[in-house]
C-alpha positions as a Markdown table, in Angstrom:
| # | Residue | x | y | z |
|---|---|---|---|---|
| 1 | Unk | 0.0 | 0.0 | 0.0 |
| 2 | Unk | 1.3 | 3.5 | -0.9 |
| 3 | Unk | 0.2 | 6.8 | 0.6 |
| 4 | Unk | 1.0 | 10.2 | -0.8 |
| 5 | Unk | 0.5 | 13.3 | 1.4 |
| 6 | Unk | 0.2 | 16.8 | 0.0 |
| 7 | Unk | -0.7 | 20.2 | 1.5 |
| 8 | Unk | 0.3 | 22.2 | 4.6 |
| 9 | Unk | 2.1 | 20.1 | 7.3 |
| 10 | Unk | 0.5 | 22.4 | 9.9 |
| 11 | Unk | -3.1 | 21.8 | 8.7 |
| 12 | Unk | -5.8 | 19.9 | 10.4 |
| 13 | Unk | -5.8 | 17.4 | 7.5 |
| 14 | Unk | -2.2 | 16.6 | 8.1 |
| 15 | Unk | -2.6 | 16.1 | 11.8 |
| 16 | Unk | -5.6 | 13.8 | 11.3 |
| 17 | Unk | -3.7 | 11.9 | 8.5 |
| 18 | Unk | -0.8 | 11.3 | 10.9 |
| 19 | Unk | -3.1 | 9.6 | 13.4 |
| 20 | Unk | -4.6 | 7.5 | 10.7 |
| 21 | Unk | -1.3 | 6.5 | 9.2 |
| 22 | Unk | 0.1 | 5.5 | 12.6 |
| 23 | Unk | -2.8 | 3.2 | 13.2 |
| 24 | Unk | -2.6 | 1.7 | 9.7 |
| 25 | Unk | 1.2 | 1.2 | 9.9 |
| 26 | Unk | 0.8 | -1.4 | 12.6 |
| 27 | Unk | -1.4 | -3.5 | 10.2 |
| 28 | Unk | 0.0 | -2.8 | 6.7 |
| 29 | Unk | 3.3 | -2.4 | 5.0 |
| 30 | Unk | 3.1 | 1.2 | 4.1 |
| 31 | Unk | 5.1 | 3.3 | 1.6 |
| 32 | Unk | 5.0 | 7.0 | 2.1 |
| 33 | Unk | 5.7 | 9.4 | -0.7 |
| 34 | Unk | 5.9 | 13.1 | 0.1 |
| 35 | Unk | 6.2 | 16.0 | -2.3 |
| 36 | Unk | 7.7 | 19.2 | -1.0 |
| 37 | Unk | 8.9 | 22.1 | -3.2 |
| 38 | Unk | 8.4 | 19.8 | -6.2 |
| 39 | Unk | 10.8 | 17.1 | -4.9 |
| 40 | Unk | 9.5 | 13.7 | -4.0 |
| 41 | Unk | 10.8 | 11.9 | -0.9 |
| 42 | Unk | 10.2 | 8.1 | -0.4 |
| 43 | Unk | 10.0 | 6.2 | 2.8 |
| 44 | Unk | 8.8 | 2.8 | 4.0 |
| 45 | Unk | 8.1 | 3.1 | 7.8 |
| 46 | Unk | 8.5 | 0.1 | 10.0 |
| 47 | Unk | 7.8 | 1.6 | 13.4 |
| 48 | Unk | 5.6 | 4.2 | 15.0 |
| 49 | Unk | 8.6 | 6.5 | 15.5 |
| 50 | Unk | 9.5 | 6.3 | 11.8 |
| 51 | Unk | 5.9 | 7.2 | 10.8 |
| 52 | Unk | 6.1 | 10.3 | 13.1 |
| 53 | Unk | 9.4 | 11.4 | 11.7 |
| 54 | Unk | 8.4 | 11.0 | 8.1 |
| 55 | Unk | 5.0 | 12.7 | 8.4 |
| 56 | Unk | 6.3 | 15.6 | 10.4 |
| 57 | Unk | 9.5 | 16.0 | 8.3 |
| 58 | Unk | 8.5 | 19.4 | 6.9 |
| 59 | Unk | 6.9 | 20.9 | 9.9 |
| 60 | Unk | 9.0 | 19.8 | 13.0 |
| 61 | Unk | 12.2 | 21.7 | 12.3 |
| 62 | Unk | 11.4 | 24.4 | 9.7 |
| 63 | Unk | 14.5 | 26.3 | 10.8 |
| 64 | Unk | 16.7 | 23.4 | 9.9 |
| 65 | Unk | 15.2 | 23.2 | 6.4 |
| 66 | Unk | 15.6 | 26.9 | 6.0 |
| 67 | Unk | 19.3 | 26.7 | 7.1 |
| 68 | Unk | 19.8 | 23.9 | 4.5 |
| 69 | Unk | 18.0 | 26.0 | 1.8 |
| 70 | Unk | 20.3 | 28.9 | 2.5 |
| 71 | Unk | 23.6 | 27.0 | 2.7 |
| 72 | Unk | 23.4 | 24.0 | 0.4 |
| 73 | Unk | 24.8 | 25.1 | -3.0 |
| 74 | Unk | 26.3 | 23.1 | -5.9 |
| 75 | Unk | 29.4 | 21.1 | -4.7 |
| 76 | Unk | 28.5 | 21.5 | -1.0 |
| 77 | Unk | 30.0 | 18.9 | 1.3 |
| 78 | Unk | 28.0 | 18.3 | 4.5 |
| 79 | Unk | 28.6 | 16.3 | 7.6 |
| 80 | Unk | 25.3 | 15.2 | 9.1 |
| 81 | Unk | 26.5 | 14.0 | 12.6 |
| 82 | Unk | 23.6 | 12.1 | 14.3 |
| 83 | Unk | 21.8 | 11.5 | 11.0 |
| 84 | Unk | 19.3 | 9.1 | 12.6 |
| 85 | Unk | 17.3 | 7.6 | 9.6 |
| 86 | Unk | 18.6 | 10.2 | 7.2 |
| 87 | Unk | 15.9 | 12.8 | 6.7 |
| 88 | Unk | 18.1 | 15.9 | 6.6 |
| 89 | Unk | 20.9 | 14.1 | 4.7 |
| 90 | Unk | 18.3 | 13.2 | 2.0 |
| 91 | Unk | 16.9 | 16.8 | 2.0 |
| 92 | Unk | 20.4 | 18.2 | 1.5 |
| 93 | Unk | 21.4 | 15.7 | -1.2 |
| 94 | Unk | 18.3 | 16.3 | -3.2 |
| 95 | Unk | 18.9 | 20.1 | -3.4 |
| 96 | Unk | 21.6 | 19.8 | -6.1 |
| 97 | Unk | 23.0 | 16.9 | -8.2 |
| 98 | Unk | 26.6 | 17.2 | -7.0 |
| 99 | Unk | 26.0 | 17.7 | -3.2 |
| 100 | Unk | 27.9 | 15.2 | -1.1 |
| 101 | Unk | 26.7 | 14.2 | 2.4 |
| 102 | Unk | 28.6 | 12.1 | 5.0 |
| 103 | Unk | 25.9 | 10.7 | 7.3 |
| 104 | Unk | 27.1 | 9.6 | 10.7 |
| 105 | Unk | 24.9 | 7.3 | 12.7 |
| 106 | Unk | 26.2 | 4.7 | 15.2 |
| 107 | Unk | 22.8 | 3.4 | 16.3 |
| 108 | Unk | 22.7 | 0.1 | 14.3 |
| 109 | Unk | 18.9 | -0.1 | 13.9 |
| 110 | Unk | 18.8 | 3.5 | 12.7 |
| 111 | Unk | 21.8 | 2.9 | 10.4 |
| 112 | Unk | 20.0 | 0.0 | 8.7 |
| 113 | Unk | 17.0 | 2.3 | 8.0 |
| 114 | Unk | 19.3 | 5.1 | 6.9 |
| 115 | Unk | 20.8 | 2.7 | 4.2 |
| 116 | Unk | 17.3 | 1.7 | 3.1 |
| 117 | Unk | 16.2 | 5.4 | 2.8 |
| 118 | Unk | 19.3 | 6.2 | 0.8 |
| 119 | Unk | 18.4 | 3.4 | -1.6 |
| 120 | Unk | 14.7 | 4.3 | -1.8 |
| 121 | Unk | 15.6 | 7.8 | -2.8 |
| 122 | Unk | 18.3 | 6.8 | -5.3 |
| 123 | Unk | 21.0 | 8.7 | -3.5 |
| 124 | Unk | 23.8 | 6.0 | -3.3 |
| 125 | Unk | 26.2 | 8.4 | -5.1 |
| 126 | Unk | 25.4 | 11.4 | -3.0 |
| 127 | Unk | 25.1 | 10.2 | 0.6 |
| 128 | Unk | 27.9 | 8.3 | 2.2 |
| 129 | Unk | 26.8 | 6.5 | 5.4 |
| 130 | Unk | 29.3 | 5.9 | 8.3 |
| 131 | Unk | 28.2 | 3.7 | 11.2 |
| 132 | Unk | 30.8 | 4.6 | 13.9 |
| 133 | Unk | 30.7 | 7.1 | 16.7 |
| 134 | Unk | 32.6 | 10.4 | 16.7 |
| 135 | Unk | 34.2 | 11.7 | 19.9 |
| 136 | Unk | 37.2 | 13.8 | 21.0 |
| 137 | Unk | 39.2 | 10.6 | 21.8 |
| 138 | Unk | 40.2 | 7.5 | 20.0 |
| 139 | Unk | 39.4 | 4.1 | 21.4 |
| 140 | Unk | 36.6 | 1.7 | 22.4 |
| 141 | Unk | 33.6 | 3.0 | 24.3 |
| 142 | Unk | 30.2 | 1.6 | 25.3 |
| 143 | Unk | 27.4 | 2.7 | 23.0 |
| 144 | Unk | 24.3 | 2.7 | 25.2 |
| 145 | Unk | 21.0 | 2.3 | 23.5 |
| 146 | Unk | 18.0 | 4.2 | 25.1 |
| 147 | Unk | 15.7 | 2.4 | 22.6 |
| 148 | Unk | 16.1 | -0.3 | 19.9 |
| 149 | Unk | 13.3 | 1.1 | 17.8 |
| 150 | Unk | 14.1 | 2.5 | 14.4 |
| 151 | Unk | 13.9 | 6.2 | 14.4 |
| 152 | Unk | 14.7 | 6.4 | 18.2 |
| 153 | Unk | 17.1 | 9.0 | 19.7 |
| 154 | Unk | 19.1 | 9.5 | 22.9 |
| 155 | Unk | 21.7 | 6.8 | 22.3 |
| 156 | Unk | 24.8 | 7.8 | 24.4 |
| 157 | Unk | 28.5 | 7.2 | 24.0 |
| 158 | Unk | 30.4 | 6.3 | 27.1 |
| 159 | Unk | 27.7 | 7.3 | 29.6 |
| 160 | Unk | 24.0 | 7.0 | 30.3 |
| 161 | Unk | 23.2 | 10.6 | 31.1 |
| 162 | Unk | 20.4 | 12.1 | 29.1 |
| 163 | Unk | 20.4 | 15.8 | 28.1 |
| 164 | Unk | 17.8 | 16.7 | 30.9 |
| 165 | Unk | 20.3 | 15.3 | 33.5 |
| 166 | Unk | 18.6 | 12.0 | 34.1 |
| 167 | Unk | 20.3 | 8.6 | 33.9 |
| 168 | Unk | 18.6 | 5.8 | 31.9 |
| 169 | Unk | 19.0 | 2.0 | 32.0 |
| 170 | Unk | 20.3 | 1.0 | 28.6 |
| 171 | Unk | 18.2 | -1.4 | 26.5 |
| 172 | Unk | 21.4 | -2.7 | 25.1 |
| 173 | Unk | 25.1 | -1.7 | 25.1 |
| 174 | Unk | 27.8 | -2.5 | 22.6 |
| 175 | Unk | 31.5 | -1.8 | 22.4 |
| 176 | Unk | 32.2 | 0.5 | 19.5 |
| 177 | Unk | 35.3 | 2.1 | 18.1 |
| 178 | Unk | 35.3 | 5.9 | 18.2 |
| 179 | Unk | 37.5 | 8.6 | 16.7 |
| 180 | Unk | 37.6 | 12.3 | 16.1 |
| 181 | Unk | 36.6 | 14.3 | 13.0 |
| 182 | Unk | 40.2 | 15.5 | 12.8 |
| 183 | Unk | 41.6 | 12.0 | 12.8 |
| 184 | Unk | 39.0 | 10.8 | 10.3 |
| 185 | Unk | 39.9 | 13.7 | 7.9 |
| 186 | Unk | 43.6 | 12.9 | 8.4 |
| 187 | Unk | 43.0 | 9.4 | 6.9 |
| 188 | Unk | 42.1 | 10.9 | 3.6 |
| 189 | Unk | 39.0 | 8.8 | 3.4 |
| 190 | Unk | 36.6 | 11.7 | 3.6 |
| 191 | Unk | 36.6 | 15.3 | 2.4 |
| 192 | Unk | 36.5 | 18.4 | 4.5 |
| 193 | Unk | 33.0 | 19.7 | 4.9 |
| 194 | Unk | 31.6 | 23.1 | 3.9 |
| 195 | Unk | 28.9 | 22.9 | 6.5 |
| 196 | Unk | 28.1 | 20.7 | 9.5 |
| 197 | Unk | 25.0 | 19.6 | 11.3 |
| 198 | Unk | 25.3 | 18.1 | 14.8 |
| 199 | Unk | 22.4 | 16.5 | 16.7 |
| 200 | Unk | 23.7 | 13.8 | 19.1 |
| 201 | Unk | 21.5 | 14.4 | 22.2 |
| 202 | Unk | 24.1 | 15.6 | 24.6 |
| 203 | Unk | 27.5 | 14.5 | 23.1 |
| 204 | Unk | 27.9 | 17.7 | 21.0 |
| 205 | Unk | 30.7 | 19.3 | 22.9 |
| 206 | Unk | 32.9 | 16.1 | 22.7 |
| 207 | Unk | 32.5 | 16.0 | 19.0 |
| 208 | Unk | 33.3 | 19.7 | 18.6 |
| 209 | Unk | 36.5 | 19.3 | 20.6 |
| 210 | Unk | 37.5 | 16.5 | 18.2 |
| 211 | Unk | 37.3 | 18.8 | 15.2 |
| 212 | Unk | 39.3 | 21.8 | 16.5 |
| 213 | Unk | 41.9 | 21.3 | 13.8 |
| 214 | Unk | 39.2 | 21.5 | 11.1 |
| 215 | Unk | 37.5 | 24.5 | 12.6 |
| 216 | Unk | 40.8 | 26.4 | 12.8 |
| 217 | Unk | 42.1 | 25.3 | 9.4 |
| 218 | Unk | 42.5 | 27.4 | 6.3 |
| 219 | Unk | 39.3 | 25.9 | 4.9 |
| 220 | Unk | 36.9 | 25.8 | 7.8 |
| 221 | Unk | 33.2 | 25.0 | 7.5 |
| 222 | Unk | 31.3 | 28.2 | 6.6 |
| 223 | Unk | 28.3 | 27.3 | 8.8 |
| 224 | Unk | 27.6 | 24.9 | 11.7 |
| 225 | Unk | 24.2 | 24.0 | 13.1 |
| 226 | Unk | 24.3 | 22.4 | 16.6 |
| 227 | Unk | 21.5 | 21.2 | 18.8 |
| 228 | Unk | 21.9 | 22.9 | 22.2 |
| 229 | Unk | 20.6 | 20.8 | 25.1 |
| 230 | Unk | 19.9 | 22.2 | 28.6 |
| 231 | Unk | 23.1 | 23.1 | 30.3 |
| 232 | Unk | 25.3 | 23.0 | 27.2 |
| 233 | Unk | 24.9 | 26.5 | 25.7 |
| 234 | Unk | 27.8 | 28.2 | 27.4 |
| 235 | Unk | 30.2 | 25.4 | 26.8 |
| 236 | Unk | 29.4 | 25.2 | 23.1 |
| 237 | Unk | 29.5 | 29.0 | 22.6 |
| 238 | Unk | 32.7 | 29.4 | 24.5 |
| 239 | Unk | 34.5 | 26.6 | 22.6 |
| 240 | Unk | 33.4 | 27.8 | 19.2 |
| 241 | Unk | 34.5 | 31.3 | 20.1 |
| 242 | Unk | 38.1 | 30.0 | 20.6 |
| 243 | Unk | 37.9 | 28.5 | 17.1 |
| 244 | Unk | 36.8 | 31.9 | 15.6 |
| 245 | Unk | 33.0 | 31.2 | 15.3 |
| 246 | Unk | 30.2 | 33.4 | 16.5 |
| 247 | Unk | 26.5 | 32.7 | 17.0 |
| 248 | Unk | 24.5 | 33.8 | 13.9 |
| 249 | Unk | 21.0 | 32.8 | 15.0 |
| 250 | Unk | 18.9 | 30.2 | 16.8 |
| 251 | Unk | 15.7 | 28.4 | 16.0 |
| 252 | Unk | 13.3 | 26.0 | 17.8 |
| 253 | Unk | 11.2 | 23.0 | 17.1 |
| 254 | Unk | 7.4 | 23.7 | 17.3 |
| 255 | Unk | 7.2 | 22.6 | 20.9 |
| 256 | Unk | 10.4 | 24.6 | 21.8 |
| 257 | Unk | 8.9 | 27.8 | 20.2 |
| 258 | Unk | 5.9 | 27.4 | 22.4 |
| 259 | Unk | 8.0 | 27.0 | 25.5 |
| 260 | Unk | 10.1 | 30.1 | 24.6 |
| 261 | Unk | 7.0 | 32.2 | 24.0 |
| 262 | Unk | 5.8 | 31.1 | 27.4 |
| 263 | Unk | 9.0 | 32.6 | 28.9 |
| 264 | Unk | 10.7 | 29.4 | 29.8 |
| 265 | Unk | 14.5 | 30.2 | 30.2 |
| 266 | Unk | 16.4 | 29.6 | 27.0 |
| 267 | Unk | 19.0 | 27.4 | 28.7 |
| 268 | Unk | 16.2 | 25.0 | 29.6 |
| 269 | Unk | 14.9 | 24.6 | 26.1 |
| 270 | Unk | 16.6 | 22.3 | 23.5 |
| 271 | Unk | 17.1 | 24.4 | 20.4 |
| 272 | Unk | 19.3 | 24.6 | 17.3 |
| 273 | Unk | 22.1 | 27.3 | 17.1 |
| 274 | Unk | 23.8 | 28.3 | 13.9 |
| 275 | Unk | 27.4 | 29.5 | 14.1 |
| 276 | Unk | 29.5 | 31.2 | 11.3 |
| 277 | Unk | 33.1 | 32.3 | 11.1 |
| 278 | Unk | 33.6 | 35.8 | 12.6 |
| 279 | Unk | 34.4 | 38.5 | 10.2 |
C-alpha cells in the first residue's frame, strides 16, 4: 500500500492523517511518498517513530530546512552527525545533483534504516553513510541504547546521562570504536565539509572538541548548526569562540517555540544554534 501526502504540514488534515497513518502502519506495510517544493521523498516506515518522523518531516524543524536551503549550494559537502534515519541528509542531497553528504549514525537499527532510505531515494552516489561514533578521543567505548526502535534517539556514547540530567538504564550496550573528526579527515577517506549539522543528544561538545583542527584550518566549514541541550549553551558558545566562530541565529522546534514564547528560560529549552566564522 502506498500513501502520498500533499498540502500544509500544519493543517488539520495533516494532523488527522498522521493519526490514521500511525494506526494503519501497525497493520499494513506502508510506503509514504511526500512531495515538498516539487521534490518527492520516499519512505517505508516500519515503526511508529518512523511514521512520526516522516509525516512531520517538513513541519517539525522548519528552521533546519531553512538553514539547509540557505547554505546548500552546488558542490557542497555536508557532515550530518547524528543522522538518525537520514531525513536531513536526504533533503540536503536532493537540493543539487553534486552535493555530497557524509551521514554519521552509530545506532545500528537507525543505520539500517538510513541505508534503506538512501536506496529508496536513489542517493547512493550522494550520501555516504558511516556507522561509527565520533568523539574527542580514539578508542573503544560503550554505546548505550536508550531504545532499539528504528527512528529512536538519545543513544549515548560512554555514559548513560540524558540531556535533561537523568540517567537511563540501557536497553542494550555494545562496544564500539570511536575517533575524532580531525583523525578521520587525516586518513584521507573523507573530504573536509563546507557545513556541519550536529544533533547527538548531549554529546555535541565532545564531537566539537574533536574537530578543533578542522575549525581552525585554512578551509573551515562556513556554517555549523548544533543542537543545544539544557546546560550546554555556554560550553558550546565558548568553545566555538576559541575557534573563531560566532552565534549567527537560533531556532526552535514547534514545541520549543511554544516554551520560549511562554517565557521558559532559553537554557532549559533544547534548540538549534547556527554558528559562522567571525568577520
